[in-house]
N, C-alpha and C positions, 0 to 999 in steps of 0.2 A: 367825778365830782356828784357829793348828795346835794341833794335840793335844800335843805337847809344852809348849808353854804352860799348857793346863791341868793337866797333870801337875806342873809347878812350882807353880802356885796351889796344888793341893791339898796338897802336900809343904807348903810355906808355913803352908796352916791347921793341918796336922797336927801339926808343930813349933812352931808358935807363935813363930816368929821365922825371919827371910829367912836369917840367917846358918847357923843350926842345920839348916834346909834345903837349904841351898848346900852344906854339909860333908855330908849326907845324901846329896845328888844327884851330887855331884862335879863342881859347880861353882862358879864365880867370885861370891864374893858381891854384887858390884858388877852383873854381869851379870844375875843375876837380879833383884835390884833394876830394872833397866832394863826388864825382860821385864815384871815384874809394873807398872810403872808405862806401860808400852804398852799392855798390857790396859787400863787404867783410861782412859787417853788414846782407846783404839779403841771402848769400849764408854760413853763419855762419863758414867762416873760411877766414884765411889771402891769399890771393893770391900774395901780393908783399914783398918782405922781402927789406925796406929802409935803406941808409946809408946817410951819409950827402951829397953825391954827386950821387949816383946812385940807382936804384930801380931794383932787381932783381927778376923774378917771382918764388915762391915757386914750391914746386911739383905740387902742384894743380894748382896754376898760367899758369905752364907750361902746362898742360892737356886743361885749358881753352885756352889758346893761340891757342893749336895744332886744336882744333875742331871751335875755333873760325868762321864761315862762312863771313868774313869779309874783306875788304880790306878798307883803309882809303885815 
């Protein structure tokens, strides 16, 4: 997993939404969504629970967030 992907994931959790994180990171929202989906596929688990307005980390997502050695 690339460090950039971890930075993106941390930003999504901190911002509470993929679109807000995309604005903060200056990346396109579809690209950020694809990155998060690829991470979930690579790890074979769901990292975020998505609702219409927010995302919240799953138990696995909280662990990844806690141990991610990044700040964006």
